[in-house]
N, C-alpha and C positions, 0 to 999 in steps of 0.2 A: 504494499500498498504505498510505504513511505515514502519507495522506492520511485516513482514515479516524480520526477520534476517537471517544475512548471516555471516559465517565465513570468518574471514578473516584470510590467513596464517601467516602472519609475525606477530607474539606475538601474538597468537590465541585468538586477539580481535573480542568482536563480537559486529557490526555495525550494525544498523536496515541502509534500503536500501539510507533512505533519508540523513543519515549523509555519507553513501559513496558516493552518489550525492553532497553533499556538497565540501564535500573534496577534490574531479573530479575537481569541480569550480575551488575552491581556489586555485587549482595547476593550472591551466589554465590562473585564473587572476593574478597572480606571473609571468608569462611569458608575459601576453601581455600587460605592465604596463601604454601602450601611445595610444594605439589602444580604443579610447574612445565609437565606435561606437559599436565597439565587447564585450567592457565590460559591456556598458552598458544592450543589449544582456543577455550575463551571471548573470548578476547580479538583473535582474526580474524572470531567472531562480535560481539563487539562493533562492529570496526571495521566490517564488512557493514553493520548498524544504522547506524552515523552517516554510511556513504556514500550511503544508504538514502535516508535526511532532507532 
């Protein structure tokens, strides 16, 4: 799953699918600093992607 590399337009960086998911989750986490239930769910998803790397 994570071995699939996708081109990201800005900066033309190559990030794996997992890295993109993790970056997206980090962005969402920064928008919801006080929503503990939502954050817990997101952190579990982030752990899944980190483990998948």
